matplotlib code that plots the C-alpha trace (Angstrom):
import matplotlib.pyplot as plt

x = [0.0, 1.2, 2.2, -0.7, -3.1, -1.5, -1.7, -5.4, -6.2, -4.6, -6.5, -9.8, -9.4, -8.6, -11.6, -13.9, -12.7, -13.1, -16.6, -17.6, -16.2, -15.8, -18.6, -20.4, -18.9, -20.9, -19.7, -21.8, -25.6, -26.8, -29.0, -32.4, -33.5, -36.3, -35.1, -34.7, -36.4, -34.2, -36.4, -35.9, -34.3, -37.6, -39.4, -36.6, -36.8, -40.5, -40.3, -37.6, -39.6, -42.8, -40.9, -39.3, -42.6, -44.0, -42.2, -44.1, -41.1, -38.3, -36.7, -34.7, -33.1, -30.4, -29.7, -26.2, -26.9, -27.9, -25.0, -22.5, -23.4, -20.7, -17.4, -17.7, -14.9, -16.7, -20.0, -20.5, -21.4, -24.0, -25.7, -25.4, -28.8, -30.8, -32.9, -32.0, -28.5, -25.6, -22.5, -19.2, -15.8, -13.3, -10.2, -11.6, -10.5, -12.4, -13.5, -16.8, -18.4, -22.0, -24.7, -28.4, -30.6, -27.6, -26.2, -22.7, -22.5, -19.5, -17.8, -14.8, -16.1, -19.5, -21.4, -25.0, -25.5, -25.4, -23.8, -25.2, -24.7, -27.8, -29.0, -25.7, -23.4, -20.3, -18.5, -18.0, -20.5, -20.9, -21.8, -18.7, -17.8, -15.8, -17.4, -14.6, -15.8, -19.1, -18.0, -20.8, -19.1, -20.1, -23.8, -26.8, -28.6, -28.4, -31.3, -31.4, -33.7, -33.7, -34.4, -37.1, -37.5, -34.4, -36.3, -37.0, -33.2, -33.0, -31.4, -32.6, -30.2, -31.1, -29.3, -30.7, -29.4, -27.5, -28.0, -26.0, -27.8, -25.2, -25.0, -25.2, -24.7, -28.5, -28.5, -25.1, -24.3, -21.4, -18.3, -17.9, -15.0, -14.9, -11.9, -11.8, -9.1, -9.2, -7.6, -4.9, -3.8, -7.2, -7.5, -9.7, -10.1, -12.8, -13.4, -16.4, -18.5, -21.0, -21.8, -24.9, -24.2, -26.8, -26.6, -27.9, -24.6, -23.8, -20.7, -19.9, -16.6, -15.3, -11.8, -11.2, -8.1, -8.1, -5.3, -5.2, -2.5, -5.1, -5.5, -3.9, -0.3, 0.2, -3.2, -2.3, -4.2, -4.7, -6.9, -7.4, -10.6, -11.7, -15.4, -17.0, -20.1, -21.0, -24.7, -26.3, -29.9, -30.3, -34.0, -36.8, -37.3, -33.8, -30.7, -27.5, -24.9, -21.3, -19.6, -15.9, -14.3, -10.6, -9.5, -6.2, -6.1, -3.3, -3.7, -1.9, -3.7, -3.4, -4.9, -6.8, -6.4, -7.6, -10.7, -8.6, -6.3, -9.2, -10.7, -7.3, -4.9, -6.9, -4.1, -1.9, -1.5, -1.4, 2.3, 2.6, 0.9, 3.2, 6.3, 5.6, 4.0, 0.8, -1.1, -3.2, -2.5, -4.6, -3.0, -5.5, -9.1, -11.3, -14.9, -16.6, -20.4, -22.9, -26.7, -29.3, -32.9, -35.8, -39.3, -41.9, -45.3, -46.6, -45.6, -43.3, -39.6, -36.9, -33.2, -30.2, -26.6, -23.2, -20.3, -16.7, -14.5, -10.9, -9.3, -5.7, -4.1, -1.0, -1.5, 1.5, 0.3, 1.9, 3.0, 1.3, 1.3, -1.7, -1.6, -5.2, -6.1, -9.8, -12.1, -15.9, -18.3, -21.9, -25.0, -28.5, -32.0, -35.0, -38.4, -41.2, -44.7, -47.6, -51.1, -54.7, -56.6, -60.4, -59.9, -57.1, -53.5, -51.0, -47.2, -45.0, -41.2, -39.2, -35.7, -32.5, -28.9, -25.8, -22.5, -19.2, -15.8, -12.5, -9.6, -5.9, -4.6, -1.2, -0.3, 3.3, 3.8, 6.7, 8.3, 6.0, 7.5, 5.1, 6.4, 5.8, 8.2, 10.6, 13.3, 12.2, 9.8, 8.2, 9.0, 6.9, 9.1, 8.2, 6.0, 3.8, 0.2, -2.3, -6.0, -7.7, -11.5, -14.4, -18.0, -21.1, -24.7, -27.7, -30.9, -34.3, -36.9, -40.4, -42.5, -46.1, -48.1, -51.8, -54.0, -56.9, -58.7, -58.1, -56.1, -54.9, -52.0, -51.1, -47.6, -46.4, -42.9, -40.2, -36.5, -34.9, -31.1, -28.4, -25.0, -21.7, -18.6, -15.2, -11.7, -8.3, -6.1, -2.5, -1.8, 0.3, -1.4, -1.8, -3.7, -7.1, -9.0, -8.2, -7.7, -5.5, -7.4, -10.1, -13.8, -16.9, -20.5, -23.7, -26.6, -30.1, -33.2, -36.4, -37.3, -41.0, -42.4, -45.9, -46.9, -49.4, -49.5, -52.5, -52.7, -54.5, -55.3, -53.9, -50.4, -49.1, -49.5, -49.1, -49.2, -47.3, -46.5, -44.6, -43.5, -40.4, -37.7, -34.1, -31.1, -27.5, -24.8, -21.4, -18.7, -16.1, -13.4, -15.2, -17.4, -14.7, -13.6, -11.7, -15.1, -16.2, -18.3, -20.9, -24.6, -26.5, -27.9, -31.8, -34.0, -37.8, -38.8, -42.0, -42.1, -44.7, -44.4, -45.8, -44.5, -45.8, -45.9, -44.6, -41.9, -43.2, -43.3, -42.6, -42.1, -40.8, -41.2, -40.5, -40.7, -39.2, -38.5, -36.3, -35.7, -32.4, -31.2, -27.6, -26.6, -23.0, -21.0, -17.6, -15.8, -12.2, -10.5, -9.9, -6.5, -4.8, -2.9, -0.4, 0.7, -1.7, 0.9, 1.7, -2.0, -2.9, -0.4, -1.2, -5.0, -5.6, -3.8, -5.3, -8.4, -11.8, -13.2, -16.7, -19.4, -23.1, -24.8, -25.9, -29.2, -31.7, -30.9, -33.4, -32.9, -35.6, -35.5, -37.3, -36.3, -37.6, -37.0, -38.7, -37.9, -39.5, -39.1, -40.4, -40.8, -39.2, -40.4, -39.2, -35.7, -36.0, -35.4, -36.5, -35.4, -34.8, -34.7, -34.3, -34.5, -33.2, -33.4, -32.6, -33.3, -31.7, -32.1, -30.0, -29.8, -29.2, -32.1, -31.3, -27.9, -26.1, -23.1, -24.3, -27.9, -29.9, -26.8, -26.7, -24.9, -21.9, -20.8, -23.8, -25.4, -29.0, -29.7, -28.4, -29.9, -29.0, -30.7, -29.9, -31.2, -30.2, -31.2, -31.3, -31.4, -33.0, -29.7, -28.1, -26.4, -27.0, -25.8, -26.8, -25.7, -26.0, -26.1, -25.1, -25.7, -25.0, -25.5, -23.0, -22.4, -20.7, -17.6, -17.9, -20.5, -19.9, -21.0, -18.0, -16.5, -18.6, -17.7, -19.4, -21.9, -20.9, -22.3, -20.9, -21.8, -21.1, -21.6, -21.7, -22.3, -22.1, -23.2, -24.7, -24.6, -27.1, -24.3, -23.6, -20.7, -20.8, -18.6, -18.9, -17.2, -17.9, -16.7, -16.9, -16.8, -16.6, -16.1, -13.2, -15.0, -12.9, -15.1, -14.9, -16.6, -16.1, -14.3, -13.1, -15.5, -14.7, -16.1, -15.0, -12.8, -11.8, -9.8, -8.9, -6.8, -9.1, -7.2, -9.9, -11.3, -11.0, -11.6, -14.1, -13.2, -11.7, -12.2, -11.7, -12.6, -13.1, -13.7, -14.6, -15.6, -17.4, -18.4, -19.8, -19.7]
y = [0.0, 3.5, 5.9, 8.1, 5.3, 4.4, 8.0, 8.2, 4.9, 5.9, 9.2, 7.6, 4.7, 7.1, 9.3, 6.3, 5.2, 8.7, 9.1, 5.6, 5.4, 8.9, 9.9, 13.1, 15.9, 16.2, 19.7, 21.2, 21.4, 19.6, 21.5, 20.0, 19.2, 17.0, 13.4, 12.2, 8.9, 5.9, 3.7, 0.0, -1.2, -2.5, 0.8, 2.8, 0.6, 0.9, 4.7, 5.0, 2.8, 4.8, 8.1, 6.9, 5.6, 9.1, 9.5, 8.7, 7.1, 4.6, 4.5, 2.0, 1.6, -0.6, -0.9, -1.2, -4.1, -6.1, -5.5, -5.8, -9.5, -10.0, -8.5, -4.9, -3.7, -0.6, 0.9, -1.8, -4.4, -2.1, -1.2, -4.5, -5.9, -2.8, -2.8, -0.2, 0.4, -1.0, -1.3, -3.0, -3.0, -3.2, -5.2, -6.0, -2.7, -0.4, 2.1, 1.3, 2.1, 3.2, 4.0, 4.5, 4.4, 4.9, 7.9, 8.9, 6.2, 7.7, 8.9, 7.3, 8.1, 8.5, 11.2, 12.3, 10.9, 13.2, 11.8, 13.1, 12.6, 13.4, 15.6, 17.5, 17.1, 14.8, 15.6, 18.2, 20.9, 19.6, 16.0, 14.4, 12.1, 9.0, 6.1, 5.8, 9.1, 7.5, 5.4, 2.9, 1.6, 4.9, 4.7, 3.4, 3.1, 4.2, 5.8, 5.7, 8.1, 7.2, 9.9, 12.3, 11.0, 13.0, 16.4, 16.6, 17.2, 19.7, 17.3, 16.9, 14.4, 11.2, 9.1, 10.8, 10.8, 8.4, 9.6, 8.2, 8.4, 8.8, 6.9, 8.9, 8.1, 7.5, 4.9, 3.4, 3.7, 2.1, 0.8, -1.5, -3.3, -5.2, -7.0, -8.6, -10.6, -12.4, -13.3, -11.2, -9.6, -8.1, -6.7, -4.1, -2.9, -0.6, 0.9, 3.0, 4.2, 6.7, 8.4, 10.4, 13.0, 14.4, 18.1, 17.5, 16.6, 13.4, 12.2, 9.5, 8.5, 5.8, 5.0, 2.5, 1.2, -0.9, -2.7, -5.1, -6.4, -7.0, -10.0, -8.1, -7.0, -3.4, -3.2, -2.9, -0.2, 1.1, 3.7, 5.3, 7.1, 9.1, 10.0, 11.8, 13.7, 15.9, 16.7, 19.1, 19.6, 23.4, 22.8, 20.4, 21.9, 22.9, 20.6, 20.7, 18.2, 18.8, 16.2, 15.7, 13.3, 12.9, 10.2, 9.2, 6.8, 5.4, 2.8, 1.4, 1.5, -1.9, -0.4, -1.9, -5.1, -6.5, -8.7, -11.8, -10.9, -10.4, -13.8, -15.7, -13.8, -11.3, -11.2, -9.2, -5.4, -3.2, -3.2, 0.6, 1.0, -1.5, 0.1, 3.5, 2.1, 4.0, 5.0, 7.7, 9.1, 11.6, 13.8, 13.7, 14.4, 16.2, 17.1, 19.4, 19.8, 21.2, 20.7, 22.4, 21.2, 23.1, 21.7, 24.3, 23.7, 20.2, 19.0, 21.5, 21.1, 23.5, 22.5, 24.3, 23.3, 24.0, 22.0, 22.4, 19.8, 19.7, 17.1, 16.7, 13.8, 12.9, 10.3, 9.1, 7.3, 6.3, 9.5, 11.8, 12.6, 14.5, 16.7, 17.6, 20.2, 21.2, 22.6, 22.7, 24.3, 25.2, 25.9, 24.4, 25.0, 22.7, 23.5, 20.9, 22.3, 20.0, 21.3, 20.1, 21.9, 21.5, 18.1, 17.0, 16.5, 18.6, 18.4, 21.0, 20.6, 23.5, 24.8, 26.0, 24.7, 26.7, 25.2, 26.3, 24.9, 25.4, 23.3, 23.8, 20.9, 20.3, 17.8, 16.6, 15.0, 12.7, 12.0, 10.1, 7.8, 6.9, 4.2, 5.2, 3.3, 1.6, 2.4, 6.0, 6.9, 10.3, 11.9, 14.4, 16.0, 16.2, 19.2, 20.7, 21.7, 23.3, 23.2, 25.7, 25.2, 26.8, 25.6, 26.8, 25.7, 27.5, 25.4, 26.4, 23.6, 22.8, 19.7, 19.5, 16.4, 16.7, 13.9, 14.2, 11.2, 8.6, 6.6, 9.1, 11.6, 14.1, 15.4, 18.5, 20.1, 21.9, 22.8, 25.9, 25.8, 28.3, 26.7, 28.3, 26.6, 28.2, 27.0, 28.3, 25.7, 25.9, 22.6, 21.2, 20.8, 17.0, 17.1, 17.0, 16.1, 19.5, 21.9, 25.0, 28.2, 29.7, 29.2, 30.0, 29.0, 29.6, 27.1, 28.0, 25.8, 24.8, 21.1, 20.4, 17.2, 15.8, 12.5, 10.4, 7.7, 5.3, 3.3, 0.0, -0.6, -4.1, -5.2, -1.6, -1.8, 1.3, 2.2, 5.3, 7.3, 10.4, 12.6, 14.7, 16.6, 17.1, 18.9, 18.0, 20.6, 19.1, 19.2, 21.9, 19.6, 18.4, 21.2, 22.8, 20.7, 21.2, 21.7, 24.4, 24.2, 21.5, 21.9, 20.6, 17.1, 17.2, 14.2, 13.8, 10.7, 8.8, 6.3, 3.9, 1.4, -0.6, -1.6, -3.1, -6.2, -7.2, -9.3, -12.5, -11.1, -7.7, -6.3, -3.2, -2.8, 0.3, 0.8, 4.0, 5.5, 8.6, 10.6, 12.4, 15.2, 16.3, 13.2, 13.6, 11.0, 10.8, 11.0, 10.8, 14.2, 16.2, 16.4, 19.5, 20.1, 17.2, 15.5, 12.8, 10.0, 11.2, 11.7, 8.2, 6.7, 9.1, 9.1, 5.5, 6.0, 9.3, 9.5, 10.3, 13.8, 14.6, 15.5, 16.0, 13.3, 14.4, 12.5, 11.8, 8.7, 6.6, 5.0, 2.4, 0.0, -2.3, -2.5, -5.4, -6.3, -9.2, -10.4, -12.4, -14.7, -18.2, -19.8, -23.3, -24.6, -28.1, -26.7, -24.3, -21.3, -19.3, -18.8, -15.2, -14.7, -11.9, -11.5, -8.4, -8.0, -4.9, -4.7, -1.8, -0.7, 2.3, 3.3, 5.9, 7.0, 7.4, 8.8, 9.9, 7.7, 5.1, 4.6, 2.8, 1.2, 0.4, 2.7, 0.8, -0.2, -1.6, -5.1, -5.3, -7.9, -8.1, -10.6, -11.3, -13.9, -14.9, -17.3, -17.3, -19.9, -18.5, -20.8, -19.7, -19.9, -17.2, -19.3, -18.3, -19.6, -19.1, -18.8, -15.9, -16.0, -13.1, -13.1, -10.5, -10.5, -9.5, -5.8, -3.7, -1.7, 0.8, 3.1, 1.4, -1.9, -3.8, -5.1, -7.1, -8.5, -11.9, -12.4, -13.9, -15.9, -15.9, -17.9, -16.7, -18.3, -16.7, -18.0, -16.6, -16.7, -13.9, -14.4, -13.0, -11.4, -9.2, -10.6, -11.9, -14.2, -14.6, -16.1, -14.7, -16.7, -14.9, -16.3, -19.9, -21.0, -18.6, -17.1, -14.7, -11.9, -8.2, -6.0, -2.5, -0.8, 2.6, 4.3, 3.5, 5.2, 2.6, -0.4, -0.7, 2.5, 2.8, 0.7, -1.9, -2.9, -1.0, -3.8, -4.3, -7.8, -8.6, -10.1, -13.6, -16.3, -14.9, -15.7, -13.2, -13.9, -11.4, -10.8, -7.9, -7.2, -4.4, -3.6]
z = [0.0, -0.7, 2.0, 0.9, 1.6, 5.0, 6.0, 5.0, 6.6, 9.9, 9.9, 9.0, 11.4, 14.2, 13.3, 13.3, 16.7, 18.1, 16.8, 17.8, 21.3, 22.7, 25.1, 24.8, 26.9, 30.1, 30.8, 28.0, 28.1, 25.0, 22.6, 22.5, 19.0, 17.7, 17.1, 13.6, 13.0, 12.0, 9.9, 9.1, 6.0, 4.6, 5.2, 3.6, 0.5, 0.3, 0.7, -2.0, -4.4, -3.8, -4.5, -7.7, -9.1, -9.3, -12.7, -15.9, -17.4, -17.1, -13.6, -11.6, -8.2, -6.8, -3.1, -1.8, 0.4, -2.7, -5.0, -2.2, -1.8, -4.5, -5.4, -6.5, -8.7, -10.1, -11.0, -13.6, -10.9, -9.4, -12.6, -14.5, -13.5, -14.4, -17.6, -20.2, -18.8, -21.0, -18.9, -19.5, -17.7, -20.6, -19.8, -16.4, -15.0, -12.6, -15.2, -16.9, -20.3, -19.6, -22.1, -21.5, -24.6, -26.8, -24.9, -25.8, -28.4, -30.1, -26.9, -25.3, -21.8, -20.2, -22.1, -22.0, -18.5, -15.5, -12.3, -9.1, -5.4, -3.4, -6.3, -6.8, -9.8, -9.3, -12.6, -15.3, -16.1, -19.7, -18.6, -19.9, -17.1, -16.0, -14.2, -11.6, -10.1, -9.0, -6.0, -5.4, -2.3, -0.6, -1.7, 0.2, -3.1, -6.7, -8.5, -12.4, -14.2, -17.8, -20.4, -19.6, -16.1, -15.2, -15.6, -11.9, -11.4, -14.3, -16.7, -20.3, -22.0, -23.8, -21.1, -18.0, -14.5, -12.2, -8.6, -5.7, -2.4, 0.4, 3.6, 6.8, 10.5, 10.6, 7.9, 8.6, 12.3, 14.0, 12.3, 9.3, 7.6, 4.3, 2.7, -0.7, -2.6, -5.9, -9.2, -10.9, -7.7, -6.9, -3.3, -1.7, 1.8, 3.2, 6.6, 7.3, 10.1, 11.4, 14.7, 15.7, 18.5, 20.9, 19.7, 16.1, 14.6, 12.8, 11.0, 8.5, 6.9, 4.5, 3.4, 0.6, -1.1, -4.2, -6.1, -9.0, -11.3, -14.1, -16.3, -19.2, -19.6, -18.6, -16.8, -13.2, -11.3, -7.8, -6.1, -2.7, -1.8, 1.2, 1.4, 4.4, 5.2, 8.2, 8.9, 11.3, 12.2, 12.8, 13.8, 13.2, 9.8, 8.7, 8.1, 6.1, 5.0, 3.9, 1.6, 1.0, -1.5, -2.1, -4.5, -6.0, -9.0, -11.0, -13.7, -16.7, -20.0, -21.9, -25.0, -27.8, -29.8, -33.1, -33.0, -33.6, -30.8, -28.4, -29.3, -29.0, -26.8, -24.7, -22.0, -24.3, -24.3, -27.3, -28.3, -28.5, -25.1, -23.5, -25.1, -23.5, -20.3, -21.1, -18.0, -16.2, -12.8, -10.9, -8.3, -6.6, -7.5, -4.9, -4.6, -2.1, -1.8, 0.6, 0.5, 2.8, 3.1, 4.5, 5.3, 4.7, 6.2, 6.3, 2.9, 1.0, 0.6, -0.4, -1.0, -2.3, -2.7, -4.2, -5.3, -6.4, -8.1, -9.2, -11.4, -12.5, -14.3, -16.2, -19.0, -21.1, -24.2, -27.6, -29.4, -27.0, -23.2, -21.9, -18.8, -17.8, -15.2, -14.7, -12.1, -12.1, -9.7, -9.5, -7.4, -7.5, -6.1, -6.0, -4.6, -4.1, -3.6, -2.6, -2.6, -3.0, -5.7, -5.8, -4.1, -6.4, -5.2, -7.1, -6.9, -8.5, -8.6, -9.9, -9.6, -11.3, -11.8, -12.8, -13.4, -14.9, -15.5, -17.2, -18.2, -19.0, -21.0, -22.4, -25.1, -25.2, -28.6, -29.1, -32.5, -34.8, -37.5, -40.4, -42.8, -46.4, -48.7, -46.2, -45.4, -46.1, -43.2, -42.8, -39.4, -37.5, -34.8, -31.2, -30.4, -27.7, -27.9, -25.4, -25.2, -22.8, -22.6, -20.8, -20.3, -18.5, -18.2, -16.8, -16.4, -15.2, -14.9, -13.7, -13.6, -12.4, -11.5, -11.2, -9.7, -12.2, -10.8, -8.2, -10.7, -13.3, -12.9, -15.6, -15.8, -17.7, -17.5, -19.3, -19.0, -20.4, -20.9, -21.8, -22.4, -23.4, -24.8, -25.6, -26.4, -27.3, -29.0, -29.9, -31.6, -34.4, -37.8, -37.6, -34.3, -36.0, -32.9, -31.3, -34.3, -33.9, -33.2, -31.0, -31.0, -28.9, -29.2, -27.2, -27.2, -26.0, -26.1, -24.3, -23.7, -23.0, -21.6, -21.1, -19.5, -17.6, -15.0, -14.7, -11.5, -12.1, -8.5, -8.0, -7.2, -7.3, -11.1, -13.3, -16.9, -18.0, -21.1, -21.9, -24.9, -24.4, -26.2, -25.2, -26.4, -25.6, -26.2, -27.2, -24.5, -24.4, -25.6, -28.7, -29.9, -32.0, -35.0, -38.2, -39.9, -37.4, -34.3, -33.6, -33.2, -30.2, -30.5, -30.4, -29.7, -29.5, -27.6, -27.1, -24.3, -22.9, -20.1, -17.2, -13.8, -10.6, -8.5, -5.1, -3.5, -5.1, -8.6, -10.0, -13.5, -15.2, -18.9, -21.1, -24.8, -26.3, -29.7, -30.2, -33.4, -33.1, -35.2, -35.3, -33.2, -32.0, -33.9, -35.5, -38.9, -40.1, -39.8, -43.0, -44.6, -43.1, -46.4, -46.4, -49.6, -50.5, -50.2, -46.6, -45.6, -46.8, -44.4, -41.5, -41.7, -40.5, -37.2, -36.2, -34.0, -35.5, -34.9, -33.6, -36.1, -36.3, -38.2, -41.7, -41.4, -38.6, -36.5, -34.6, -31.2, -30.4, -27.5, -25.2, -21.5, -19.5, -15.9, -14.0, -10.5, -7.8, -4.8, -4.4, -1.0, -0.7, 2.7, 2.1, 1.6, 4.5, 2.3, -0.8, -4.4, -5.6, -9.4, -11.8, -15.6, -17.4, -21.1, -23.2, -26.9, -28.7, -32.3, -33.2, -36.9, -39.4, -41.6, -45.3, -44.6, -47.8, -46.9, -44.5, -45.6, -42.9, -41.3, -37.6, -35.2, -33.8, -30.4, -28.6, -29.1, -30.2, -27.5, -23.9, -21.4, -17.8, -15.7, -12.2, -9.5, -5.8, -3.3, 0.3, 3.3, 6.5, 8.3, 6.1, 3.4, -0.3, -3.6, -7.3, -10.9, -13.3, -17.1, -19.3, -23.1, -25.7, -29.4, -32.0, -32.7, -35.3, -34.5, -37.4, -39.0, -42.4, -40.8, -42.2, -38.9, -36.4, -33.0, -32.3, -29.6, -26.2, -23.3, -19.8, -16.7, -13.2, -9.8, -6.4, -2.8, 0.6, 4.2, 6.3, 10.1, 12.5, 14.3, 11.3, 9.4, 5.8, 3.8, 0.0, -3.1, -6.6, -9.6, -13.0, -16.5, -15.4, -19.0, -19.6, -22.6, -24.7, -26.1, -27.1, -24.5, -26.1, -29.0, -29.9, -32.3, -35.9, -39.0, -41.6, -40.7, -44.3, -44.2, -40.6, -38.3, -36.8, -33.7, -31.6, -29.4, -25.6, -24.1, -21.4, -18.0, -18.3, -15.7, -12.2, -8.6, -5.8, -2.1, 0.6, 4.2, 5.9, 9.4, 11.5, 15.2]

ax = plt.figure().add_subplot(projection="3d")
ax.plot(x, y, z, "-o")
ax.set_aspect("equal")
plt.show()
């Protein structure tokens, strides 16, 4: 373990012992405040589910106690059993590729999905994010609002919102420890705990350290995270909470392989990545946030918050070394007003968000040798480039739910957004991804939404429908291209669905269809003026540049989730089961170049099914099956990754005294398959070693306890 981690662990462990064992000072008269009720886990789940079902659209929720029954390497494990969410951990590393309804389909990171913690942003102001910054080990639950359901938080992107609900000393009292080890040098340790004081103050802290050698060459990684929150009840109707996150990550980048290499030798690293020891190291990343909540009258709620984030990293890679330094900050306000109008319940949620950020990025470009007619290579000498970008978003939103009848609720809402992007680039001529020059662009739009929820009156069953529009302004690092500035992506989406059930059988089904204009995709960069014979050799190895699609694209999908519990009295236990299926059909429409081709990167069909037998004494065991269909890697639909099937098995024991043991075996058949790929325009004219393999066979064991 690093000295940095040991120092943090010592500090956190001491803090937990102090908060957990120190008595309240008896020399100070305690402030008398109304008690805050600590509800049972069952009632908290029911209340969370009831709240999320108020949306006339696709929503989902995962509770931390459920996904922590197995090994948790990253956010991928927490979201993998949610319909409509496509998530992969390429190369078995902590970082995850996440897409909801085709969001960010051409992006290398997470784009078009807003990450929140307790309703406040976790990442960049332009919603270009990275999955490792959403630490699911410090979440009581994860709420996913797909598409238009995210309006209540002011978002209006095709992907929606992923909201982490934080643990507090009320929901996670006492001390807790978890230790995991596994294949390929995997090891993780977490200590956390919370303490409620008598004067309205409560404190929670978590320290986590993760290390892995990785199953691929040049894929070792490690991270250390400190998360803490401090809450104070000023009165019975006024409370605030301060959040602190500090995380340090370092990981090697094994890079991409050809499809044949992925299917035969997935343990290998990209030769160029291994040669330069490609990696990324943050130093460190920190996040500060404060949220204040007020209860107004018997039913109204007002909250406001602010956040500030700083991210620095150093990333050596073949031919280029990137030095990234960015800060983002913002404020938000949300007001919920509940009234009864002529005997009909009415709920109005309105608010505003403002965020801004800037980045100072340096590109250190090493000498590039391009073979033309060996032994006469063309050399591009080492150079330095800078990219200084700025971004801001102002959002004003409102959503009203009117109980028209006992069973019918009508929903209408809108979001108005004003976004600014600016950049000043000083880059060499061949860096087509970040062209030399300056640019600025303002985006302004209004996104309306209408919907309805029909309660069927039995088994908590609902029917719902909505029609919405959303715009997504391009990020500040991609909006300026060699062809000028990009337009905002605009989508009009119609969605219908049903959900309901109870512990014995529950369902969640959504069908959506989105027409997208100006979808943010990619093309090969234009020739900056090089001789044709030089450009023909250079072009295949340069990254694609962002572009608005020339024709409309259509995103159509079916999201199906089924789960239940079957009592097995003769076996002194029960059988839990779940079935999650996502069908995705993302296509061009009469594009002048690509016709009606499929958009690349995401399988049409993804299915996950799991069964878990639970004995009354706390023992559990069960398999999981994951299936994915084949998918294209390029817009021209000339290169296709085959489908895959993976079988996992997990088992564990939960003692009444509070400790848990578990074993989690992944990919028992050691299936080699491609999990993700860099976005390709045409594999016939670009280098096609763009694939990253999925997790090979691995076994993890863990233990956790609380006191």
